[in-house]
N, C-alpha and C positions, 0 to 999 in steps of 0.2 A: 383515416389517421393522421397523426400532421407529421410535415419530415421535422430532422433534429434539427437543429434551434440552429444558424446559421450567424445571426450576429444580436448575436445575446446582449445588454445592457444597455441598449443603445439607447433608449426613455430611462435609462437613469438606475434600474433595476441591478442588486447584486448576490451575487452567489457564485459556484463553483459545480464545474462539473460533479455529478456523483463519484464515478469510479474512481479521481481523484481521491472524494472523501472516504469512498470503500477503502484504496489503499495503506489510504495514512488509518484508518479502525486498523487494519492487517498487518499494519506496523507496530501497533500499539499494543495488542497481543501478543507479536513473536515475544517480544521482550527482549528488543534491542540494548545496545549497555548504553545509557547516558551519558558517561562520559563520554566526548567529541574526543576524535581523534587524533589532535593537532596536542591537547594534555599527554604527560607521560602513561597518569592513570589509565586514560581509553586508548591509548596506541598499547601498554601489557596487556588486558584487557582483553583485547580481540588479535593479538598475536598469542598468546595466551588460549584465546577458543579457535583459532584456524590449527594450532600446534602442539594439542594437543594428543589428537592419535596419529597415525599412520594414515587412519580413512580421512579423517579429518583439512590434514594436508596435505592428501589428493583429490580430493574436493576443491580445496579451491585456489590448487595450483591449476586443475581443469578451467575455474574461475575468472582465473587470469591474475595468481598471484606468479611473478614473476623474479621473487627475491631467493638470493643464494639460501641452502641450510647456513650457511658460516654468516651470511646477513641481519638471519634471520637471530640470531646465537648475541649477536652483537646488538642487536638494537634489545633485547632481551635486557643485557647485560649493562645498555645506559653505554655502552662507552661508539656509537652510534646512533647518529641523529639523522634518519630518516629526512628527505626530500619530499616539496609536496604534489610531486606527481606522483614519488614511491607513498605516499600519507593515502592520497586517492585510489592506488592499488590494493592496499589493506582493507580500507571503510568499504572498495566495494566488489572487493573480493567476500571480504565481511556478512555484507546486506546479505548476500548473493546463497552464500554457505548456513548461512543463518534462516534462511527463505524455504531453503529444500531441504534445513533439521526439521522446520517446527509444519512444515503442510500438510502431511500426510495429519497430523495431530491436529492443529484446525482444522479438518476439512474434518475429521470424526463428531467431533465438538461440535461444527457448525452445524453440521446435517443432522445428527441426533435422531439417529438411525433412523431415520424418515417422516423425523416428528419436525427438522428440520428447525431455523430458529426468526423471531420475529424483527424486522429491523424497521423506524421510525424514518419518513421520509418529514422532513422541516424545512416550509417554500421558501423561494427567494425572497431578499429582502424587499418588498421594493416602499420603505417607506419616502425614497429619492426621487420615484415616479407618479408626473401629474394624477391628479385625481380622475380625469375620465379614462385617463390608457392604464389606471393597477386593473388585475383581471382580479376570481373572487379564485387562491388558490388556499387549500385550507393543506393539515398536519395530517399526514396518509400513515396507516401499519399496515402492514403485509409479510405474511412470511415466509419466505425461504426456505426452499427446500432442500434445493441442491444447488452447492457452491460448487462441486467440483474442475468443471469452465470458469468459477469465478477466480479458485486457491489460483488451478495451473498456470493463468494468466496475468496474479499476482506471483506466483515464483519466480514466473520468465522473468519480469520484469518487464513485459510487453502490453504499453498504456492503449497503442493503440487495440489489443485484444483482448483487454481487461474493459476499455469502451462498449469494443459491439456487446463484448458476453453483459455487461452490468445491463444496460441498455435492451436488447435481444431478450433477454433473459426474465430477465427480473423487473427491470421500468413496465414495459410493452403489460405486464399485467394488473399494473393498475386502472387498466380500462383507455378510455375512451379519451382520457386527461393527459393518456402518461407524457406527451410532450413538455408540459407545466410541468414536471419533476428532469427533468435531464440535468436543470441544474436546480442545485438549493444550498440551503446555510448549512444542511446537516444533516448526515449519515446517522443512525440510531443502531446498533444492535452491541450483544456480549455474547461473549462464549464460556 
């Protein structure tokens, strides 16, 4: 069984770790606000989301939002401009709360009552690798039935746990050549 890739790209192959693409895809399915937090529209949308109820505000405070109620009201009214540090804090709290709110729904959609979701693995781009060093790597699909640990690691924002879970619970099921799919150009799935 191959070990994890240590020096990926030494010969010119191009790709991204699979767990990073999974996190991006889950973020896309979560439906984050598209407008950046640096714009007025993006800031207002995030603040409204975080303060829409007491439960949301409590979750935002647990996620690291330290702004006072007075400051939040002033920013919503447009009488106070937030600093760059405050914008980062609002964005982090928003993403954390949004992930927490949609995680259960996403988990149910991906598990599909035990039927799972088909995942597509697109191999690394080897166009820059010399011909004798190129591997024969093909497009693969796999039906992932248990997303519990993947969603939990994504919700927590823990890249190390997501990487370990993705490799140990999903990619390993590709068989003896699983090491060729640690880095890929794309991971595709829908929910």
